[in-house]
C-alpha positions as CSV (number, residue, x, y, z in Angstrom):
1,M,2.0,-37.6,29.9
2,R,-0.2,-40.2,31.4
3,P,-3.9,-39.9,30.7
4,V,-6.1,-39.4,33.7
5,T,-8.6,-42.1,32.8
6,L,-8.2,-45.1,30.5
7,K,-11.3,-47.1,29.4
8,F,-9.9,-50.3,28.0
9,A,-13.3,-51.9,27.3
10,S,-14.1,-49.3,24.6
11,M,-14.9,-50.2,21.0
12,R,-14.5,-48.3,17.7
13,K,-17.5,-48.5,15.4
14,W,-16.9,-48.0,11.7
15,F,-19.5,-47.1,9.0
16,S,-19.3,-46.4,5.3
17,F,-20.2,-43.0,3.8
18,F,-20.1,-41.2,0.5
19,P,-18.1,-38.0,0.4
20,G,-20.5,-36.3,-2.1
21,E,-17.6,-35.0,-4.3
22,Y,-14.4,-36.1,-5.9
23,S,-12.0,-37.8,-3.5
24,R,-9.2,-35.3,-4.0
25,K,-11.4,-32.4,-3.0
26,F,-12.8,-34.2,0.0
27,E,-9.2,-35.0,1.1
28,Q,-8.4,-31.3,0.9
29,R,-11.2,-30.6,3.4
30,L,-9.6,-33.2,5.7
31,Y,-6.3,-31.4,5.4
32,Q,-7.9,-28.2,6.5
33,L,-9.6,-30.0,9.4
34,V,-6.1,-30.5,10.9
35,N,-6.1,-26.8,11.8
36,E,-9.1,-27.3,14.1
37,Y,-7.6,-29.9,16.5
38,K,-4.4,-29.8,18.7
39,H,-3.8,-33.5,17.9
40,A,-4.4,-34.7,14.4
41,A,-2.7,-36.8,11.7
42,V,-3.3,-37.6,8.1
43,L,-1.4,-40.5,6.4
44,T,-1.9,-40.9,2.7
45,D,-0.4,-43.2,0.0
46,K,-0.1,-41.3,-3.3
47,Y,2.6,-43.5,-4.9
48,P,1.7,-43.6,-8.7
49,F,4.0,-46.5,-9.7
50,Y,2.7,-49.6,-7.8
51,N,3.9,-52.9,-9.2
52,G,5.6,-56.1,-8.1
53,Q,7.2,-56.1,-4.7
54,A,6.2,-52.5,-3.9
55,Y,2.5,-53.4,-4.1
56,L,2.9,-56.3,-1.6
57,Y,2.9,-53.9,1.3
58,H,0.3,-51.4,0.2
59,E,-2.4,-51.1,2.9
60,F,-4.7,-48.2,2.3
61,D,-5.0,-45.0,0.4
62,F,-5.9,-42.7,3.3
63,L,-6.0,-42.9,7.1
64,A,-6.6,-39.9,9.4
65,G,-7.4,-39.2,13.1
66,F,-8.7,-36.1,14.7
67,D,-8.9,-35.0,18.4
68,A,-7.4,-37.0,21.2
69,L,-9.2,-39.2,23.7
70,C,-5.9,-40.2,25.3
71,V,-2.3,-39.0,24.8
72,F,0.8,-41.0,25.5
73,D,4.3,-39.6,25.8
74,G,7.3,-39.5,28.1
75,D,7.4,-43.3,29.0
76,L,7.9,-45.9,26.3
77,E,7.1,-48.8,28.7
78,Y,3.7,-47.2,29.6
79,L,3.0,-46.7,25.9
80,A,3.7,-50.4,25.2
81,E,1.5,-51.6,28.1
82,S,-1.4,-49.2,27.4
83,A,-1.5,-50.0,23.7
84,A,-1.7,-53.7,24.5
85,S,-4.8,-53.0,26.7
86,L,-6.5,-50.3,24.7
87,N,-7.8,-52.3,21.8
88,D,-7.9,-49.3,19.6
89,W,-5.9,-47.3,17.0
90,L,-3.1,-45.0,17.9
91,L,-1.5,-42.4,15.6
92,G,1.8,-40.7,16.4
93,Y,5.5,-40.2,16.0
94,F,9.0,-40.9,17.3
95,S,11.4,-37.9,17.0
96,Y,15.1,-38.4,16.2
97,D,16.3,-37.5,19.7
98,L,14.4,-40.4,21.2
99,K,17.8,-42.0,20.5
100,N,19.0,-40.3,23.7
101,D,16.5,-42.3,25.7
102,L,17.4,-45.6,23.9
103,E,21.1,-45.1,24.1
104,P,22.0,-43.4,27.5
105,D,25.5,-42.4,26.3
106,L,24.1,-40.1,23.6
107,L,23.4,-36.5,24.2
108,S,22.1,-33.7,21.9
109,E,22.6,-30.0,22.8
110,N,21.3,-28.4,19.5
111,S,18.2,-26.2,19.8
112,D,14.9,-27.4,18.4
113,P,12.7,-24.4,17.3
114,I,9.9,-26.7,16.1
115,G,9.0,-28.2,19.5
116,F,8.0,-31.8,18.9
117,E,8.3,-34.2,21.9
118,R,10.6,-37.2,22.0
119,F,7.6,-39.3,21.1
120,R,3.8,-38.8,21.3
121,F,0.8,-41.0,20.3
122,F,-2.8,-40.3,20.6
123,Q,-6.0,-42.3,20.5
124,P,-8.2,-40.5,18.0
125,R,-11.8,-39.5,18.7
126,F,-12.7,-39.7,15.1
127,M,-11.0,-41.6,12.3
128,V,-11.4,-41.5,8.5
129,R,-10.0,-44.1,6.2
130,K,-10.2,-44.9,2.5
131,S,-9.4,-47.9,0.4
132,N,-10.2,-48.5,-3.2
133,E,-12.6,-45.5,-3.3
134,S,-14.5,-46.8,-0.2
135,W,-14.7,-44.3,2.6
136,Q,-15.3,-45.1,6.3
137,L,-15.6,-43.2,9.5
138,G,-14.8,-44.6,12.9
139,F,-15.8,-43.3,16.4
140,Q,-15.5,-44.6,19.9
141,T,-18.8,-45.9,21.2
142,D,-18.1,-45.1,24.9
143,H,-17.5,-41.4,24.0
144,D,-19.7,-40.6,21.0
145,E,-22.9,-41.8,19.3
146,M,-23.7,-42.1,15.7
147,K,-25.3,-38.7,15.7
148,D,-22.0,-37.2,16.8
149,A,-20.1,-38.9,14.0
150,E,-22.7,-37.7,11.5
151,R,-22.3,-34.1,12.9
152,F,-18.6,-34.5,12.4
153,L,-19.1,-35.4,8.8
154,D,-21.5,-32.4,8.3
155,V,-18.9,-30.0,9.6
156,L,-16.2,-31.6,7.5
157,R,-18.3,-31.2,4.3
158,Q,-18.7,-27.5,5.0
159,I,-15.0,-26.7,5.4
160,E,-13.8,-24.2,2.9
161,I,-10.8,-25.0,0.7
162,P,-8.5,-22.0,0.3
163,D,-7.8,-21.2,-3.4
164,E,-5.0,-18.7,-2.9
165,E,-1.5,-19.5,-3.9
166,L,1.1,-20.3,-1.3
167,P,3.2,-17.3,-0.2
168,A,6.7,-16.7,-1.5
169,V,9.3,-17.8,1.1
170,R,13.0,-17.3,0.9
171,F,14.9,-20.0,2.9
172,E,18.3,-19.5,4.4
173,S,20.7,-22.3,5.2
174,N,22.4,-22.9,8.5
175,V,25.5,-24.1,6.6
176,S,27.2,-22.4,3.7
177,R,28.4,-24.3,0.7
178,N,32.0,-24.0,1.8
179,E,31.2,-25.1,5.3
180,Y,29.4,-28.1,3.9
181,L,32.4,-29.2,1.8
182,E,34.8,-28.6,4.8
183,T,32.6,-30.7,7.1
184,V,32.3,-33.6,4.6
185,D,36.1,-33.6,4.4
186,K,36.3,-33.8,8.2
187,L,33.8,-36.7,8.2
188,K,35.8,-38.5,5.5
189,K,38.9,-38.2,7.8
190,H,36.9,-40.0,10.5
191,I,36.1,-42.7,8.0
192,H,39.7,-43.1,6.9
193,K,40.7,-43.3,10.6
194,G,38.2,-46.2,11.1
195,D,35.8,-44.3,13.4
196,I,32.9,-45.0,11.0
197,Y,32.2,-46.6,7.6
198,E,29.4,-44.3,6.6
199,I,27.5,-41.3,8.1
200,N,24.3,-39.4,7.1
201,Y,25.2,-35.7,7.3
202,C,22.3,-33.2,7.1
203,I,21.9,-29.5,6.6
204,D,18.9,-27.3,7.5
205,F,17.1,-24.6,5.5
206,F,14.8,-22.2,7.5
207,A,12.6,-19.2,7.2
208,K,10.0,-17.3,9.3
209,K,6.5,-17.3,8.0
210,N,3.6,-16.4,10.2
211,N,0.0,-17.5,9.4
212,L,1.1,-20.3,7.2
213,N,-1.7,-22.8,6.4
214,P,-0.2,-26.3,6.8
215,G,-3.2,-28.0,5.2
216,K,-2.8,-25.9,2.1
217,V,0.9,-26.6,2.0
218,F,0.4,-30.3,2.4
219,S,-2.2,-30.3,-0.4
220,E,0.3,-28.7,-2.8
221,L,3.1,-31.0,-1.6
222,V,1.3,-34.2,-2.3
223,H,0.3,-32.9,-5.7
224,V,3.8,-32.2,-6.9
225,A,5.4,-35.1,-4.9
226,P,3.0,-38.0,-4.7
227,M,4.8,-40.4,-2.3
228,P,3.7,-43.6,-0.5
229,F,4.3,-42.3,3.0
230,A,2.9,-38.7,2.9
231,V,2.0,-37.3,6.3
232,L,0.3,-34.2,7.7
233,L,0.7,-34.2,11.4
234,R,-0.2,-31.7,14.2
235,D,0.9,-31.8,17.8
236,N,-0.2,-28.6,19.5
237,D,1.7,-25.8,17.7
238,S,4.1,-28.2,15.9
239,F,3.3,-29.4,12.3
240,L,4.8,-31.8,9.9
241,M,4.1,-31.7,6.2
242,G,5.9,-34.6,4.6
243,A,6.1,-36.5,1.3
244,S,8.3,-39.4,2.3
245,P,9.2,-42.3,-0.1
246,E,10.7,-44.5,2.6
247,R,9.3,-47.1,5.0
248,Y,11.1,-47.5,8.3
249,L,9.3,-50.5,9.9
250,R,6.2,-52.5,9.3
251,K,4.8,-55.2,11.6
252,R,2.0,-57.7,10.7
253,G,1.6,-60.4,13.4
254,A,5.2,-61.5,14.1
255,R,6.5,-60.5,10.7
256,L,8.7,-57.4,10.4
257,I,9.6,-55.6,7.2
258,S,12.1,-52.7,6.9
259,Q,13.0,-51.0,3.6
260,P,16.1,-48.9,3.9
261,M,16.7,-46.4,1.1
262,K,20.1,-45.3,-0.1
263,G,21.0,-44.1,-3.5
264,T,19.3,-41.2,-5.4
265,A,19.4,-40.1,-9.1
266,R,17.5,-37.4,-10.9
267,R,15.1,-38.7,-13.5
268,S,15.0,-37.5,-17.1
269,S,11.9,-36.5,-19.2
270,D,13.4,-38.4,-22.2
271,N,12.6,-42.1,-22.0
272,Q,15.9,-43.3,-23.3
273,D,17.9,-41.0,-21.0
274,D,15.6,-41.9,-18.1
275,Y,16.4,-45.6,-18.6
276,S,20.1,-44.8,-18.7
277,V,19.8,-42.9,-15.4
278,M,18.0,-45.9,-13.8
279,K,20.6,-48.4,-15.1
280,S,23.5,-46.1,-14.0
281,L,22.1,-46.0,-10.5
282,A,21.5,-49.8,-10.4
283,D,25.1,-50.4,-11.6
284,S,26.8,-47.8,-9.4
285,D,29.4,-49.5,-7.1
286,K,29.3,-46.5,-4.7
287,E,25.5,-46.4,-4.4
288,R,25.3,-50.2,-4.0
289,A,28.0,-50.2,-1.3
290,E,26.1,-47.5,0.6
291,N,22.8,-49.4,0.3
292,I,24.3,-52.8,1.2
293,M,26.0,-51.3,4.3
294,I,22.8,-50.0,5.6
295,A,20.8,-53.1,4.8
296,D,23.4,-55.1,6.8
297,L,22.9,-52.6,9.7
298,V,19.1,-53.2,9.5
299,R,19.7,-57.0,9.5
300,N,21.8,-56.6,12.7
301,D,19.1,-54.4,14.4
302,L,16.3,-56.7,13.6
303,S,18.3,-59.8,14.7
304,R,18.1,-58.4,18.3
305,V,14.3,-59.2,18.4
306,A,14.1,-61.9,15.8
307,A,13.7,-65.7,16.1
308,R,16.9,-67.4,15.2
309,G,17.5,-67.8,11.5
310,T,14.5,-65.7,10.4
311,V,16.3,-62.4,9.3
312,K,16.3,-62.3,5.5
313,V,17.1,-59.9,2.7
314,E,14.0,-60.1,0.4
315,E,15.4,-57.7,-2.1
316,L,18.8,-56.1,-2.4
317,C,19.5,-52.8,-4.1
318,S,16.3,-52.6,-6.2
319,V,15.8,-49.3,-8.1
320,L,12.3,-47.9,-8.0
321,P,10.8,-44.9,-9.8
322,Y,9.5,-41.9,-7.8
323,P,8.3,-38.5,-9.0
324,G,11.5,-36.7,-10.1
325,V,14.0,-39.3,-8.8
326,Y,15.0,-43.0,-8.8
327,Q,15.7,-44.5,-5.4
328,M,17.7,-47.6,-4.5
329,I,15.9,-49.7,-1.9
330,S,16.5,-53.0,-0.1
331,T,13.9,-55.0,1.8
332,V,14.8,-56.9,5.0
333,S,12.4,-59.2,6.8
334,A,12.3,-61.0,10.2
335,Q,10.0,-63.0,12.5
336,M,9.8,-61.6,16.0
337,H,10.8,-64.1,18.7
338,S,7.9,-65.1,21.0
339,D,9.1,-63.1,24.1
340,A,9.3,-59.7,22.3
341,N,6.5,-57.2,22.8
342,W,5.1,-55.1,19.9
343,L,7.4,-52.1,20.6
344,E,10.7,-53.9,21.0
345,P,11.6,-53.9,17.3
346,V,11.3,-50.1,17.4
347,K,13.4,-49.8,20.6
348,H,16.2,-51.9,19.0
349,S,16.2,-50.4,15.6
350,F,15.4,-46.7,16.1
351,P,16.6,-44.4,14.6
352,M,16.7,-46.1,11.2
353,G,20.2,-46.9,9.9
354,S,19.6,-45.0,6.6
355,M,19.5,-41.7,8.6
356,T,22.5,-42.4,10.9
357,G,25.3,-44.5,9.4
358,A,27.5,-47.3,10.6
359,P,28.6,-48.2,13.2
360,K,25.4,-46.6,14.4
361,I,26.2,-45.2,17.8
362,R,29.5,-43.7,16.8
363,A,27.8,-42.2,13.7
364,M,25.1,-40.6,15.9
365,E,27.8,-39.1,18.2
366,L,29.4,-37.5,15.2
367,I,26.1,-36.2,13.8
368,D,25.5,-34.4,17.1
369,R,29.0,-32.9,16.9
370,Y,28.9,-31.7,13.3
371,E,25.3,-30.8,12.6
372,K,24.3,-27.3,13.8
373,T,20.5,-27.8,14.4
374,S,18.4,-30.4,16.1
375,R,16.8,-32.7,13.6
376,S,13.6,-32.6,15.6
377,L,11.1,-34.9,13.9
378,Y,13.2,-35.1,10.7
379,S,14.9,-38.6,10.7
380,G,12.2,-39.8,13.0
381,A,9.1,-41.8,12.1
382,V,5.4,-41.2,11.9
383,G,2.7,-43.9,11.6
384,Y,-0.1,-45.9,13.2
385,V,-0.6,-48.8,15.6
386,T,-3.7,-51.0,15.1
387,P,-5.8,-52.6,17.8
388,E,-4.0,-55.9,17.0
389,L,-0.6,-54.1,17.7
390,D,0.4,-54.1,14.1
391,Y,2.0,-50.9,12.7
392,D,3.6,-49.2,9.9
393,F,6.0,-46.2,10.2
394,N,7.7,-44.1,7.6
395,V,11.1,-42.3,7.7
396,V,10.5,-38.6,8.0
397,I,12.4,-37.2,5.0
398,R,11.4,-34.7,2.2
399,S,9.4,-32.9,4.8
400,L,8.6,-29.4,6.1
401,L,8.4,-28.6,9.8
402,Y,6.5,-25.6,11.1
403,N,5.8,-24.0,14.5
404,L,2.5,-22.2,14.4
405,R,3.4,-19.9,17.4
406,S,6.8,-18.7,16.3
407,G,6.4,-19.0,12.5
408,H,9.6,-21.0,12.2
409,L,9.5,-23.1,8.9
410,S,12.3,-25.4,8.0
411,Y,13.3,-28.5,6.0
412,T,16.3,-30.7,6.3
413,V,18.2,-32.7,3.7
414,G,21.2,-35.0,3.8
415,S,23.1,-37.7,2.1
416,A,25.4,-40.6,2.9
417,I,29.0,-39.7,3.3
418,T,31.5,-42.6,2.6
419,G,35.2,-42.8,2.0
420,M,34.8,-42.7,-1.7
421,C,32.2,-39.9,-2.0
422,N,32.7,-36.6,-3.8
423,P,31.7,-33.7,-1.5
424,E,30.5,-31.6,-4.4
425,E,28.2,-34.4,-5.6
426,E,26.8,-35.0,-2.1
427,Y,26.0,-31.3,-1.9
428,E,24.2,-31.5,-5.3
429,E,22.3,-34.5,-4.0
430,C,21.1,-32.5,-1.0
431,L,19.8,-29.8,-3.3
432,L,18.1,-32.3,-5.5
433,K,16.2,-33.8,-2.6
434,A,15.1,-30.3,-1.5
435,E,13.9,-29.2,-5.0
436,R,10.2,-30.0,-4.7
437,L,10.0,-28.6,-1.2
438,R,11.4,-25.3,-2.3
439,S,9.4,-25.2,-5.5
440,L,6.2,-24.9,-3.4
441,F,7.2,-21.4,-2.3
442,T,9.4,-19.9,-5.0
443,K,10.5,-20.3,-8.6
444,D,13.9,-19.0,-7.9
445,N,16.6,-21.7,-8.4
446,V,19.4,-19.8,-6.6
447,Y,20.3,-20.7,-3.1
448,D,21.5,-17.3,-1.9
449,S,23.0,-18.6,1.3
450,F,25.2,-21.1,-0.7
451,R,26.9,-18.5,-2.9
452,G,30.0,-18.4,-0.7
């Protein structure tokens, strides 16, 4: 929706403060604060293995926004124009089905019990950020005074952190094991016919749980799965609690960076075995073929907004460690051409190729045909836009979605289907990716709905 009034001459004032306690405990209070506002977002980088190329793109440890001065949805062009005039931060998301607006021939008919919009961004009333143990709070000077910001901090410091354990939740699947294997066989027939080369096929696990505390869930999630693009997001009754390892798109000035992720292997607690796992993933012809195919798709997407000759593969098929898994990642860069506005790289590359397949449009058509549930915000992107119109967006994977009103709780997992893949192994990869999400709510390792 379009805001009633836009005050483009506003300024955000930042000041430093001391939390008065350990950062982790203070962050937990911020997670709980999300419950108090209809529009709120927490972005936090918990990646424990920074080195080399990975560290080049590290920006901050923590960035959060609470309450909305303006909300933007429904019209991408209006979002692009308004952000260019606003001179302030925006936090928000693009849902997977935004693809239907970007590609008019696409249509999705699956139901979405979570309720996220196609996209929505908000201008936060208050912002909190942390870098290198330094905390800052920002407020809009045309809306609040210093005393209002200090009152916000006082309220924040008094928020209680729940100490109860998360409730037990039994998830059901919308696809049985046999149905999964049969669908993968059908998709492989499409590949052998030449319809597609690769497709990301996903399955959904769901439960009903009223009175769930998303802030508590997120706190536990980032503890067991410390990832670089973790997000706690609220949009009215819809919540995202995510621990994503993957970057979709980063813009700094005219420079774009995308880091598609394809290729997953379970880590070992034994150092020698763990090295063997990493080397096996790095040397896998199948995993490399999947990753290279998607990296090439990203190159093609970015070339639509790039200056001639500037699209480059900075790294190809690098294997990086993450909690519990190794992931294969490529890094693609480009320089925007001078006529492109800040949002065009998103419009020409969304959804990200790692979550669709290739050729992209045909893969998305088959996803809509064979998947049973709307992906909602899964396979979408969450991030921020700076006053300078720079941004960084993640890929929404390894995430829980929750509707506060209905109690619907779900997570989605998927893998890349190629002509040479083994359906049983792809199924096991899906369960591996879901492991840490399930472990938050139950110690039971049996998927009842997959026994058939």
